[in-house]
KOLLUM-835094 format. One record per residue (C-alpha): x, y, z; residue in one letter. Coordinates in nm, 3 decimals. Layout:
N
X/Y/Z/A
...
***
This chain:
833
-9.770/13.876/7.871/M
-9.530/13.610/8.001/K
-9.210/13.701/8.135/R
-8.904/13.489/8.196/V
-8.616/13.596/8.421/M
-8.259/13.457/8.379/N
-7.944/13.589/8.521/G
-7.701/13.460/8.278/S
-7.456/13.714/8.146/K
-7.471/13.568/7.796/E
-7.805/13.402/7.850/G
-7.998/13.483/7.532/K
-8.111/13.222/7.282/G
-8.294/12.916/7.200/I
-8.460/12.724/7.499/T
-8.282/12.429/7.658/A
-8.546/12.197/7.549/R
-8.523/12.298/7.192/L
-8.157/12.296/7.203/M
-8.179/11.926/7.328/A
-8.399/11.846/7.046/A
-8.153/11.958/6.796/L
-7.865/11.764/6.942/L
-7.770/11.545/6.634/T
-7.412/11.454/6.690/A
-7.232/11.188/6.892/A
-7.102/11.309/7.215/L
-6.734/11.380/7.146/I
-6.525/11.612/7.345/V
-6.295/11.813/7.121/A
-5.969/11.950/7.261/P
-5.950/12.326/7.262/V
-5.608/12.487/7.299/S
-5.524/12.846/7.365/G
-5.229/13.033/7.223/C
-4.959/13.245/7.377/A
-4.591/13.373/7.358/K
-4.358/13.099/7.447/A
-4.178/13.116/7.777/P
-3.846/13.292/7.768/A
-3.648/12.966/7.851/D
-3.813/12.660/7.708/P
-3.558/12.443/7.878/S
-3.634/12.560/8.210/A
-3.805/12.301/8.454/A
-4.173/12.329/8.426/P
-4.237/12.405/8.792/T
-4.029/12.496/9.111/D
-4.096/12.319/9.443/T
-4.156/12.578/9.701/P
-3.950/12.591/10.019/E
-4.069/12.311/10.251/A
-4.290/12.424/10.531/G
-4.361/12.777/10.392/K
-4.713/12.891/10.283/P
-4.736/12.839/9.896/V
-4.849/13.155/9.697/P
-5.153/13.097/9.499/G
-5.286/12.850/9.739/I
-5.627/12.932/9.873/Y
-5.912/12.793/10.082/T
-6.277/12.838/9.964/A
-6.564/12.887/10.187/E
-6.926/12.895/10.028/Q
-7.121/13.206/10.120/I
-7.465/13.101/10.204/A
-7.726/13.200/9.932/I
-8.048/13.372/10.063/I
-8.367/13.174/10.052/E
-8.642/13.333/9.835/T
-9.013/13.293/9.772/D
-8.950/13.022/9.511/I
-8.770/12.790/9.764/D
-9.073/12.809/9.998/S
-9.320/12.703/9.728/N
-9.372/12.322/9.788/S
-9.520/12.264/9.450/E
-9.199/12.381/9.274/I
-8.904/12.155/9.212/T
-8.591/12.392/9.200/I
-8.393/12.304/8.888/N
-8.100/12.536/8.943/Y
-7.989/12.826/9.157/T
-7.724/13.033/8.995/A
-7.525/13.341/9.108/V
-7.430/13.576/8.824/G
-7.220/13.899/8.867/E
-7.061/13.995/9.200/V
-6.939/14.309/9.355/A
-6.798/14.420/9.683/Y
-6.835/14.766/9.837/A
-6.834/14.915/10.192/N
-6.794/14.578/10.352/G
-7.072/14.414/10.163/R
-7.112/14.138/9.891/V
-7.356/14.209/9.621/Y
-7.463/13.936/9.381/Y
-7.728/13.868/9.121/S
-7.935/13.551/9.199/L
-8.146/13.357/8.954/S
-8.357/13.051/9.053/K
-8.570/12.843/8.836/Q
-8.795/12.551/8.904/G
-9.093/12.372/8.754/T
-9.430/12.274/8.849/R
-9.740/12.092/8.688/T
-10.059/12.286/8.642/D
-10.409/12.141/8.650/E
-10.394/12.037/8.278/S
-10.067/11.852/8.327/G
-9.867/12.106/8.143/A
-9.503/12.170/8.271/E
-9.472/12.542/8.392/I
-9.141/12.705/8.456/V
-9.125/12.930/8.747/E
-8.844/13.168/8.795/S
-8.723/13.482/8.985/E
-8.419/13.711/8.971/T
-8.289/13.935/9.236/S
-7.988/14.136/9.350/I
-7.887/14.054/9.701/V
-7.654/14.232/9.942/S
-7.492/14.028/10.221/T
-7.198/14.013/10.481/N
-6.908/13.803/10.376/L
-7.024/13.520/10.607/D
-7.359/13.520/10.431/G
-7.547/13.675/10.738/T
-7.767/13.983/10.713/D
-7.875/13.907/10.360/S
-8.125/14.131/10.201/A
-8.280/14.163/9.847/I
-8.208/14.524/9.740/I
-8.362/14.479/9.384/W
-8.642/14.233/9.283/G
-8.747/13.972/9.302/P
-8.897/13.970/8.958/V
-9.105/13.662/8.913/Y
-9.196/13.481/8.590/A
-9.379/13.179/8.455/S
-9.432/13.021/8.125/Y
-9.538/12.699/7.972/D
-9.217/12.511/7.865/S
-9.393/12.378/7.549/G
-9.465/12.719/7.420/S
-9.294/12.837/7.097/S
-9.356/13.192/7.203/Y
-9.158/13.320/7.486/I
-9.100/13.657/7.635/E
-8.771/13.699/7.845/Q
-8.644/13.970/8.069/L
-8.271/13.926/8.139/Y
-8.063/14.095/8.399/L
-7.742/14.120/8.183/S
-7.507/14.252/8.436/S
-7.476/14.505/8.728/F
-7.224/14.735/8.887/E
-7.202/14.891/9.229/V
-7.004/15.229/9.232/D
-6.800/15.396/9.501/A
-7.102/15.587/9.631/E
-7.309/15.263/9.677/G
-7.536/15.327/9.376/N
-7.627/15.005/9.183/I
-7.634/15.011/8.804/W
-7.842/14.737/8.641/I
-7.869/14.636/8.273/M
-8.192/14.465/8.146/Y
-8.262/14.296/7.826/N
-8.606/14.245/7.712/H
-8.660/13.985/7.438/S
-8.931/13.814/7.258/I
-8.879/13.477/7.069/Y
-9.090/13.287/6.830/D
-8.921/12.935/6.797/T
-9.186/12.773/6.588/T
-8.914/12.721/6.318/D
-8.584/12.685/6.490/P
-8.405/12.753/6.173/F
-8.584/13.080/6.125/N
-8.634/13.202/6.476/M
-8.803/13.541/6.498/V
-8.686/13.771/6.783/S
-8.720/14.124/6.916/E
-8.487/14.275/7.169/S
-8.445/14.611/7.365/T
-8.200/14.701/7.635/D
-8.192/14.949/7.924/K
-7.956/15.061/8.216/I
-8.092/15.180/8.540/E
-7.898/15.350/8.823/K
-8.050/15.286/9.164/L
-7.971/15.458/9.484/A
-7.843/15.234/9.780/A
-8.219/15.196/9.899/D
-8.315/15.063/9.556/G
-8.499/15.367/9.429/T
-8.436/15.476/9.079/E
-8.195/15.769/9.033/A
-8.146/15.785/8.654/S
-8.144/15.557/8.354/S
-7.989/15.516/8.020/I
-8.180/15.459/7.698/D
-7.958/15.227/7.483/V
-8.179/15.311/7.176/Q
-8.024/15.658/7.174/T
-7.705/15.516/7.035/I
-7.692/15.626/6.666/P
-7.801/15.356/6.437/G
-7.941/15.144/6.713/Y
-8.156/14.848/6.596/D
-8.353/14.654/6.859/S
-8.384/14.367/6.620/N
-8.017/14.320/6.535/S
-7.815/14.504/6.802/D
-7.721/14.275/7.078/Y
-7.608/14.437/7.420/V
-7.375/14.193/7.612/Q
-7.269/14.370/7.935/D
-7.143/14.705/8.064/F
-6.893/14.848/8.307/I
-6.806/15.187/8.480/L
-6.474/15.354/8.439/D
-6.295/15.546/8.731/G
-6.486/15.865/8.644/A
-6.827/15.703/8.640/G
-6.892/15.683/8.261/N
-7.069/15.380/8.132/V
-6.930/15.148/7.863/Y
-7.151/14.911/7.696/I
-7.006/14.603/7.512/R
-7.233/14.512/7.226/M
-7.266/14.341/6.877/I
-7.413/14.549/6.615/G
-7.590/14.481/6.291/N
-7.376/14.280/6.044/G
-7.135/14.178/6.306/S
-7.031/14.527/6.396/N
-6.851/14.485/6.719/Y
-6.837/14.805/6.937/K
-6.843/14.972/7.272/V
-7.086/15.261/7.324/A
-6.993/15.516/7.577/V
-7.251/15.718/7.791/F
-7.198/15.992/8.076/S
-7.304/15.809/8.389/G
-7.400/16.155/8.554/E
-7.637/16.274/8.264/T
-7.729/15.948/8.097/G
-7.603/16.130/7.764/E
-7.475/15.919/7.474/Y
-7.113/16.033/7.415/L
-6.940/15.815/7.148/F
-6.888/15.474/7.001/T
-6.565/15.282/6.946/V
-6.600/15.040/6.663/N
-6.396/14.719/6.631/E
-6.351/14.475/6.327/T
-6.338/14.165/6.558/G
-6.531/14.013/6.852/Y
-6.470/14.159/7.207/L
-6.422/13.857/7.440/T
-6.473/14.060/7.751/G
-6.460/14.411/7.901/I
-6.290/14.514/8.214/A
-6.179/14.812/8.437/R
-5.814/14.820/8.457/F
-5.645/14.917/8.787/A
-5.577/15.264/8.631/S
-5.963/15.319/8.577/G
-5.916/15.270/8.214/E
-6.145/15.033/8.027/I
-5.991/14.757/7.816/G
-6.084/14.445/7.626/Y
-5.948/14.175/7.384/F
-6.038/14.189/7.019/V
-6.043/13.849/6.827/V
-6.079/13.802/6.450/D
-6.445/13.731/6.400/A
-6.381/13.506/6.105/R
-6.101/13.288/6.227/T
-6.145/13.314/6.604/G
-5.772/13.398/6.636/S
-5.541/13.708/6.653/G
-5.636/13.842/6.991/Q
-5.536/14.203/7.047/T
-5.536/14.376/7.372/L
-5.697/14.741/7.366/K
-5.786/15.022/7.591/V
-6.030/15.307/7.526/I
-5.889/15.647/7.481/D
-6.169/15.858/7.638/F
-6.021/16.195/7.511/A
-5.962/16.067/7.165/A
-6.297/15.870/7.148/K
-6.100/15.568/7.009/S
-5.912/15.261/7.113/S
-5.540/15.197/7.132/A
-5.342/14.877/7.126/E
-5.149/14.758/7.431/K
-4.881/14.499/7.432/P
-4.988/14.157/7.574/F
-4.728/13.869/7.618/T
-4.933/13.640/7.831/G
-5.161/13.361/7.714/R
-5.344/13.502/7.403/A
-5.659/13.305/7.427/S
-5.796/13.422/7.750/V
-6.164/13.448/7.691/G
-6.339/13.662/7.948/D
-6.145/13.910/8.150/I
-6.213/14.079/8.485/Y
-6.131/14.402/8.650/S
-5.797/14.435/8.800/G
-5.696/14.507/9.171/F
-5.362/14.611/9.349/G
-5.080/14.546/9.125/E
-5.270/14.373/8.847/Y
-5.429/14.566/8.568/D
-5.679/14.287/8.487/F
-5.736/13.925/8.565/L
-5.820/13.626/8.346/Y
-5.892/13.263/8.417/F
-5.775/12.951/8.222/V
-5.667/12.600/8.274/S
-5.744/12.600/8.656/G
-5.553/12.924/8.732/T
-5.657/13.276/8.788/L
-5.402/13.512/8.635/Y
-5.315/13.873/8.699/G
-5.165/14.087/8.430/Y
-4.933/14.370/8.473/K
-4.935/14.618/8.176/L
-4.605/14.795/8.252/E
-4.404/14.487/8.304/E
-4.604/14.295/8.040/Q
-4.617/13.988/8.276/T
-4.886/13.740/8.361/A
-4.865/13.595/8.723/E
-5.075/13.315/8.884/P
-5.300/13.474/9.149/V
-5.506/13.157/9.248/V
-5.399/12.809/9.169/L
-5.729/12.628/9.177/F
-5.586/12.288/9.095/F
-5.312/12.301/9.358/D
-5.570/12.442/9.611/S
-5.805/12.137/9.548/G
-6.096/12.391/9.461/I
-6.309/12.263/9.179/P
-6.374/12.558/8.956/V
-6.428/12.516/8.578/D
-6.586/12.849/8.499/W
-6.591/13.189/8.682/I
-6.879/13.422/8.611/Q
-6.790/13.722/8.846/G
-6.496/13.822/9.057/I
-6.468/14.094/9.339/A
-6.190/14.153/9.591/T
-6.208/14.267/9.948/T
-5.988/14.524/10.126/E
-5.803/14.258/10.327/D
-5.705/14.040/10.041/G
-5.999/13.804/10.009/G
-6.144/13.717/9.664/I
-6.523/13.670/9.610/V
-6.619/13.468/9.307/I
-6.940/13.322/9.137/S
-6.804/12.997/8.988/A
-6.927/12.656/8.841/A
-6.772/12.327/8.862/S
-6.878/11.991/8.711/Y
-6.901/11.686/8.914/S
-6.992/11.351/8.777/G
-7.268/11.400/8.493/R
-7.431/11.708/8.648/T
-7.348/12.072/8.684/N
-7.315/12.169/9.055/V
-7.422/12.522/8.957/G
-7.274/12.871/8.992/L
-7.194/12.917/9.370/E
-7.070/13.217/9.557/L
-6.731/13.154/9.732/Q
-6.503/13.355/9.948/L
-6.142/13.273/9.871/L
-5.869/13.337/10.142/T
-5.504/13.257/10.141/P
-5.426/12.912/10.280/N
-5.152/12.991/10.543/L
-5.110/12.626/10.636/D
-4.720/12.573/10.613/P
-4.761/12.197/10.573/S
-4.882/12.250/10.213/I
-4.509/12.342/10.129/G
-4.394/11.999/10.259/Q
-4.624/11.824/9.995/K
-4.442/11.658/9.695/K
-4.538/11.868/9.386/V
-4.643/11.627/9.106/I
-4.653/11.805/8.754/T
-4.925/11.691/8.528/L
-4.829/11.836/8.183/G
-5.006/11.847/7.843/G
-5.162/12.077/7.579/V
-5.504/11.965/7.691/Y
-5.667/11.820/8.012/L
-5.973/11.617/7.968/D
-6.265/11.668/8.215/S
-6.203/11.339/8.403/N
-5.836/11.426/8.483/A
-5.934/11.769/8.585/R
-6.188/11.657/8.831/D
-5.962/11.395/8.966/A
-5.694/11.639/9.015/A
-5.917/11.870/9.222/F
-6.032/11.580/9.428/A
-5.671/11.430/9.463/F
-5.527/11.761/9.584/N
-5.819/11.799/9.849/K
-5.772/11.453/9.984/A
-5.394/11.373/9.959/S
-5.190/11.448/10.262/A
-4.843/11.424/10.107/D
-4.870/11.520/9.735/A
-5.032/11.769/9.518/R
-5.101/11.794/9.145/I
-5.015/12.109/8.957/T
-5.104/12.134/8.587/F
-4.851/12.261/8.339/Q
-5.027/12.387/8.036/D
-4.809/12.347/7.738/Y
-5.051/12.540/7.526/S
-4.890/12.852/7.661/E
-4.622/12.779/7.403/Y
-4.844/12.820/7.116/N
-4.854/13.117/6.898/T
-5.097/13.276/6.654/Q
-4.884/13.135/6.359/D
-4.830/12.788/6.516/D
-5.086/12.614/6.729/Y
-4.861/12.312/6.749/S
-4.574/12.464/6.936/R
-4.705/12.331/7.272/G
-4.712/11.981/7.160/A
-4.358/12.024/7.009/A
-4.232/12.169/7.323/Q
-4.370/11.884/7.526/L
-4.210/11.645/7.269/D
-3.868/11.809/7.332/L
-3.909/11.793/7.710/D
-4.009/11.424/7.687/I
-3.716/11.333/7.477/L
-3.481/11.556/7.678/G
-3.567/11.409/8.016/A
-3.735/11.753/8.123/R
-4.090/11.597/8.092/A
-4.360/11.649/8.372/P
-4.400/11.375/8.607/D
-4.739/11.281/8.455/I
-4.777/11.339/8.071/I
-5.120/11.396/7.914/S
-5.061/11.242/7.561/L
-5.339/11.414/7.374/T
-5.222/11.525/7.039/N
-4.884/11.324/7.067/L
-4.782/11.012/6.871/S
-4.715/10.790/7.176/T
-4.558/10.495/6.998/R
-4.218/10.664/6.921/K
-4.165/10.740/7.286/Y
-4.228/10.380/7.396/A
-3.924/10.250/7.192/S
-3.699/10.509/7.344/K
-3.750/10.411/7.707/G
-3.861/10.764/7.819/V
-4.190/10.628/7.985/F
-4.204/10.420/8.302/A
-4.358/10.075/8.296/D
-4.689/10.114/8.471/L
-4.745/9.739/8.533/Y
-4.512/9.706/8.834/P
-4.678/10.024/8.987/L
-5.021/9.881/8.907/M
-4.920/9.530/9.049/D
-4.818/9.691/9.372/A
-5.145/9.892/9.406/D
-5.371/9.743/9.672/E
-5.668/9.935/9.535/T
-5.647/9.863/9.174/L
-5.526/9.566/8.969/G
-5.502/9.454/8.604/R
-5.816/9.245/8.660/E
-6.021/9.558/8.734/D
-5.962/9.704/8.386/L
-6.051/9.592/8.028/F
-5.744/9.385/7.939/E
-5.758/9.477/7.565/N
-5.752/9.842/7.648/I
-5.426/9.783/7.839/L
-5.274/9.584/7.556/R
-5.323/9.885/7.313/M
-5.056/10.081/7.493/T
-4.812/9.795/7.569/E
-4.459/9.785/7.414/Y
-4.257/9.469/7.457/N
-4.467/9.358/7.737/G
-4.442/9.693/7.926/K
-4.736/9.921/7.990/L
-4.591/10.249/7.861/T
-4.914/10.444/7.917/S
-5.272/10.401/7.987/I
-5.623/10.509/7.855/I
-5.847/10.582/8.134/P
-6.167/10.693/7.914/S
-6.249/10.653/7.557/F
-6.528/10.641/7.295/T
-6.525/10.394/7.001/M
-6.618/10.399/6.645/I
-6.787/10.088/6.483/T
-7.013/10.038/6.190/A
-7.359/9.865/6.195/A
-7.513/9.675/5.907/G
-7.820/9.469/5.856/K
-7.809/9.107/5.927/K
-7.990/9.030/5.611/S
-7.695/9.171/5.421/I
-7.398/9.101/5.645/F
-7.519/8.801/5.842/G
-7.367/8.767/6.198/D
-7.025/8.893/6.101/K
-6.856/9.096/6.382/T
-6.576/9.209/6.141/S
-6.528/9.256/5.770/I
-6.221/9.257/5.546/T
-6.193/9.513/5.271/P
-6.223/9.242/5.024/A
-6.546/9.112/5.166/Q
-6.688/9.460/5.182/L
-6.599/9.516/4.819/R
-6.775/9.178/4.732/E
-7.092/9.273/4.919/I
-7.081/9.637/4.749/A
-7.053/9.465/4.406/D
-7.359/9.264/4.479/K
-7.534/9.588/4.564/N
-7.432/9.824/4.287/P
-7.711/10.078/4.341/D
-7.636/10.095/4.714/S
-7.413/10.344/4.891/K
-7.160/10.204/5.137/I
-7.201/10.495/5.389/F
-7.451/10.781/5.367/D
-7.319/11.139/5.292/N
-6.959/11.033/5.274/M
-6.706/11.162/4.998/N
-6.360/11.038/4.884/V
-6.181/11.243/5.136/D
-6.408/11.129/5.421/D
-6.349/10.769/5.326/W
-5.972/10.811/5.317/M
-5.953/11.001/5.639/S
-6.150/10.723/5.816/Y
-5.914/10.474/5.643/V
-5.623/10.651/5.791/T
-5.769/10.707/6.125/M
-5.926/10.363/6.177/L
-5.691/10.120/5.992/T
-5.352/10.284/6.014/L
-5.231/10.010/6.258/D
-5.308/9.748/6.008/D
-5.041/9.889/5.775/F
-4.787/10.032/6.008/V
-4.589/9.813/6.269/N
-4.503/10.092/6.527/W
-4.266/9.863/6.715/E
-4.063/9.754/6.410/T
-4.122/10.068/6.199/G
-4.222/9.852/5.905/V
-4.509/9.965/5.669/C
-4.722/9.751/5.442/S
-4.944/9.986/5.233/F
-4.854/9.794/4.917/N
-5.073/9.492/5.028/T
-5.395/9.354/4.876/P
-5.591/9.485/5.180/E
-5.493/9.857/5.137/F
-5.529/9.824/4.757/I
-5.893/9.705/4.813/E
-5.950/10.009/5.036/L
-5.813/10.232/4.758/L
-6.062/10.047/4.504/E
-6.359/10.109/4.754/L
-6.269/10.485/4.741/A
-6.406/10.488/4.379/K
-6.742/10.407/4.510/R
-6.764/10.745/4.684/F
-6.830/11.095/4.520/P
-6.573/11.358/4.515/K
-6.811/11.597/4.702/D
-7.071/11.524/4.967/N
-7.417/11.449/4.794/P
-7.595/11.659/5.054/T
-7.468/12.002/5.168/D
-7.618/12.013/5.526/R
-7.498/12.360/5.587/S
-7.758/12.477/5.328/A
-8.059/12.339/5.542/I
-8.280/12.628/5.615/T
-8.567/12.471/5.795/S
-8.622/12.227/6.070/Y
-8.860/12.036/5.844/E
-8.601/11.999/5.582/E
-8.354/11.866/5.841/Y
-8.598/11.618/5.972/I
-8.677/11.507/5.621/S
-8.313/11.444/5.534/L
-8.279/11.232/5.859/Q
-8.580/11.029/5.771/E
-8.460/10.981/5.427/A
-8.126/10.864/5.555/A
-8.299/10.620/5.782/G
-8.514/10.474/5.517/E
-8.215/10.424/5.284/A
-8.055/10.214/5.566/L
-8.369/10.026/5.633/K
-8.423/9.925/5.268/N
-8.069/9.860/5.198/G
-7.996/10.159/4.977/K
-7.713/10.239/5.224/T
-7.525/9.944/5.361/L
-7.344/10.059/5.673/L
-7.394/10.322/5.935/A
-7.090/10.461/6.128/L
-7.167/10.477/6.492/Q
-6.983/10.633/6.790/Y
-7.006/10.416/7.108/V
-7.010/10.615/7.418/Y
-7.251/10.430/7.648/N
-7.379/10.073/7.700/P
-7.674/10.128/7.451/G
-7.475/10.069/7.131/V
-7.693/9.785/6.994/L
-8.014/9.947/7.077/R
-7.894/10.271/6.903/D
-7.781/10.077/6.599/A
-8.132/9.905/6.577/R
-8.308/10.242/6.604/N
-8.080/10.390/6.332/I
-8.208/10.112/6.092/F
-8.565/10.164/6.190/G
-8.587/9.863/6.413/G
-8.419/9.608/6.173/E
-8.199/9.338/6.320/D
-7.833/9.448/6.287/V
-7.473/9.332/6.351/T
-7.198/9.555/6.482/L
-6.947/9.489/6.221/I
-6.687/9.764/6.251/G
-6.482/9.931/5.981/F
-6.309/9.716/5.711/P
-5.999/9.556/5.880/T
-5.740/9.289/5.841/T
-5.792/9.195/6.213/G
-6.071/9.035/6.407/S
-6.246/9.352/6.494/S
-6.292/9.675/6.301/G
-6.422/9.866/6.613/T
-6.167/10.125/6.697/V
-6.102/10.304/7.045/V
-6.079/10.679/7.047/M
-5.887/10.771/7.351/P
-6.030/11.062/7.556/N
-5.700/11.113/7.695/G
-5.397/10.884/7.758/A
-5.140/10.925/8.036/Y
-4.781/10.821/8.100/A
-4.537/10.860/8.389/I
-4.191/10.997/8.284/S
-3.906/10.751/8.347/E
-3.716/11.055/8.484/S
-3.968/11.132/8.752/S
-3.844/11.136/9.109/Q
-4.211/11.073/9.220/F
-4.331/10.776/9.027/K
-4.517/10.612/9.307/Q
-4.706/10.943/9.388/E
-4.770/10.993/9.020/A
-4.921/10.648/8.991/W
-5.145/10.730/9.298/S
-5.299/10.997/9.073/F
-5.349/10.781/8.782/I
-5.494/10.514/9.007/S
-5.734/10.763/9.158/Y
-5.844/10.869/8.809/L
-5.903/10.509/8.700/L
-6.120/10.448/8.995/Q
-6.352/10.726/8.927/K
-6.694/10.578/8.898/T
-6.881/10.872/8.740/E
-6.825/11.016/8.397/S
-6.829/11.393/8.348/A
-6.818/11.356/7.973/D
-7.029/11.051/7.871/Y
-6.745/10.839/7.776/T
-6.660/10.471/7.846/L
-6.402/10.396/8.105/K
-6.109/10.145/8.131/A
-6.248/10.035/8.471/N
-6.484/9.746/8.418/K
-6.685/9.832/8.733/A
-6.787/10.169/8.585/V
-6.920/9.993/8.278/F
-7.119/9.744/8.488/E
-7.269/10.016/8.717/K
-7.362/10.219/8.414/W
-7.511/9.908/8.250/A
-7.715/9.828/8.550/A
-7.854/10.189/8.565/D
-7.944/10.159/8.187/E
-8.128/9.826/8.242/M
-8.357/9.984/8.497/T
-8.678/10.107/8.349/P
-8.713/10.481/8.344/L
-9.019/10.460/8.581/K
-8.795/10.298/8.841/D
-8.488/10.520/8.809/R
-8.348/10.723/9.093/D
-8.413/11.088/9.010/Y
-8.240/11.242/9.322/S
-7.990/11.354/9.066/T
-8.092/11.451/8.715/P
-8.124/11.155/8.488/V
-7.986/11.207/8.135/M
-8.133/10.999/7.850/I
-7.997/10.994/7.508/M
-8.176/10.830/7.220/M
-8.051/10.776/6.870/T
-8.331/10.762/6.622/L
-8.372/10.633/6.264/Q
-8.117/10.777/6.037/G
-7.868/10.852/6.310/G
-8.021/11.171/6.464/M
-7.947/11.181/6.838/T
-8.164/11.369/7.079/T
-8.158/11.389/7.459/G
-8.290/11.543/7.782/I
-8.187/11.587/8.145/S
-8.488/11.502/8.358/A
-8.565/11.532/8.739/R
-8.854/11.301/8.738/S
-9.027/11.037/8.521/Y
-9.324/11.278/8.492/A
-9.108/11.527/8.335/E
-9.008/11.280/8.073/L
-9.370/11.190/8.012/E
-9.457/11.558/7.943/R
-9.183/11.625/7.688/T
-9.273/11.606/7.328/A
-8.936/11.449/7.236/M
-9.032/11.097/7.295/F
-9.342/10.886/7.261/T
-9.471/10.671/7.552/A
-9.352/10.367/7.367/E
-9.007/10.492/7.331/Q
-8.990/10.573/7.707/L
-9.129/10.229/7.801/D
-8.876/10.046/7.586/N
-8.573/10.286/7.665/Y
-8.407/10.058/7.911/H
-8.158/9.804/7.787/L
-8.195/9.430/7.773/S
-7.939/9.179/7.894/Q
-7.875/9.095/7.531/E
-7.793/9.467/7.453/E
-7.559/9.491/7.754/V
-7.387/9.183/7.659/D
-7.348/9.308/7.296/A
-7.191/9.633/7.432/A
-6.946/9.443/7.651/R
-6.858/9.222/7.359/A
-6.790/9.532/7.141/V
-6.558/9.696/7.405/I
-6.369/9.376/7.483/E
-6.328/9.286/7.124/G
-6.155/9.601/7.014/A
-5.800/9.558/6.924/E
-5.671/9.901/6.844/K
-5.672/10.267/6.921/A
-5.685/10.548/6.667/S
-5.354/10.698/6.612/S
-5.271/11.052/6.730/Y
-5.048/11.275/6.516/S
-5.099/11.114/6.193/T
-5.154/11.440/6.009/N
-4.834/11.390/5.784/K
-4.949/11.043/5.680/I
-5.303/11.163/5.613/S
-5.150/11.439/5.400/E
-4.950/11.193/5.217/I
-5.256/10.961/5.147/I
-5.461/11.256/5.053/S
-5.213/11.395/4.805/E
-5.184/11.050/4.627/E
-5.546/10.976/4.617/I
-5.625/11.249/4.380/G
-5.425/11.115/4.100/A
-5.578/10.768/4.162/F
-5.937/10.891/4.156/I
-5.867/11.083/3.824/S
-5.749/10.733/3.689/S
-5.409/10.843/3.593/S
-5.268/10.583/3.836/K
-5.377/10.238/3.930/S
-5.458/10.132/4.284/A
-5.145/9.918/4.283/E
-4.928/10.212/4.163/E
-5.082/10.451/4.415/T
-5.027/10.200/4.702/A
-4.657/10.163/4.595/A
-4.624/10.548/4.623/V
-4.791/10.567/4.945/I
-4.569/10.282/5.076/Q
-4.254/10.445/4.973/S
-4.343/10.795/5.124/R
-4.494/10.664/5.443/V
-4.211/10.425/5.497/Q
-3.963/10.712/5.478/I
-4.168/10.933/5.722/F
-4.215/10.647/5.989/V
-3.839/10.549/5.961/S
-3.738/10.912/6.025/E
-3.981/10.942/6.312/G
-3.862/10.620/6.477/M
***
């Protein structure tokens, strides 16, 4: 039987190739905010500048620990796809880490074979004297097979005596039908002596009621007495921790929880603790420890950030650690305080995800961590962190970058800026710390108060904020003088229309570095060469096609949500505060609402098979091709928008017409982050230096368009190059939108890898590259956009939604409904101004 090794902690599931085949939505990065108790003094300054010339607490340097070379590296036929470090441990002056490597080769028949190996390695802190102390276990399988057997190294621990505890998971998957995947799974823990010989083992199947087909073991940990605690998900989402005697291997007891355990850690006291999150809502995080004597769990107070995700075992004065927003925190149970331990942003160490943490006796911290650079994951690496004692760090100007969310491009730029800048450093103030379980908007509300009260960070991330009201109050600096004085970046380097979207009275009050767009495509045989359409014109075309839907699978609420999100600026003048919802154009949009059903025609959540899903996509494509559906909404995130639109319509000639609008373009910019500089900042020039640095980034970590025109031109040139001639020194991602709007993609390391995939035909691969016409069309769509979608329009959406119900039920006319909406929204906007 075939065996696949993988060192991922949570790494069970469907294959990467299959996941890529199921990618059906546009690539939009959604903000994710955590929640926590608000700081005691909301009016306090966000950060304190350390005493000049003194070492800064939390600032570390990182040195990569060399990873051992193994047999898979020396095989010239194998192309290494990834090398990843999993769990780490430190004992008796040695670092221990689990190591997974995977590569591909082509067999005699041309099939792609995945080769992999997993080991546990022991090494000195400098990477010397490395030795494999367990494994390596090798594997190979045909990547096109629907039957896969996998053997996972879930986690491992090294105890005080130098024994190594290892958890395996053995799983078999049949992915013939991805909607009804068949799997079988068993788990085992082995205790090995320091020389690698087996000393004892624990059979997880002895847990009462254990079911190998439905019980999922996640990881384990040892307490101070050597007992084994296994975190697992049981049948019917029964979350629990099963406890065994480490000495005898005997099952002792199980602690059951009603919510999901985000992680498990050994506290400094030797107790075992974890967070429990409501499995249904994903909120309500509660800190608990296991009471070994009572065979139950007990709550502990937690006043730090609530949504901490995974947690790590504590050391020194910290009971446990957690990582969020570029900072590793230590938590003290007795004081109920969270303190920053490592400031990765300030240190210029790019870390986005930590897999394992271990500490040394002299204050060093060993981590296995991943970061993301450009469009590729640089992998899980082993790093040794040591305090940076350079006193000049304390002389740098501290520039606060504050917001409730930091997009990936700004995050990457902050890491690089801090590493390169000699006189300034960026520190991130995460306003989501103010959020509570009952109010996830408190962070944005506090940032709003700080902006208006002249306590704002130097640089403000405007995600989830309505920026227009600040512009009229003069709290944002004009960025144009700073840009005009910049020798490395000028107005001519950026899309001028993107700049105009954030102007106020000729001043550039904020800037949008990256964005996606929403447009709509229609057949030229129906819409001609129109590049925009008014509500009245759309209604006229809809009247001529009474048996056709305007958009596929869209109901009344969906339609009005898009109306609010994409056309709001047509009806609200944010500079004057004047609304105009009682106009013929808005009344036409209301009349069009009657063309949509109250409920979605197709409940896609009820799809039970892959065949059914493909059938629906094909039907949607045929409806667009034969005119039974008039328009297709399309997200624009790369230069291939016209090619994708043609594919959606089955190869028909199309025009990019946009959403109905009173302007000259119905294509709307969706900011992937906007930034302003506080007028009260003492460091405007240094703050602009960072924004300039961000604007000049040439790679996209999130597949979005950039305000910098050179980024688009470089990307377009790459996309015009035939796949056979691409540079595969770094993986090439290709995304293809097919008939009906299904998007599929793959990251490939060679053209031969693309040829072997079953995702695309030879004709699709040959024709994938863009033509000059398609690049010109994408550039025209970007340059023609006139407006950005409005953040924080929830209240306006709520007003429109409340009034649309009476209109649809015919108790009110469109004119009457528009008048009520006009009155209510005008009051709201006037109060907000």
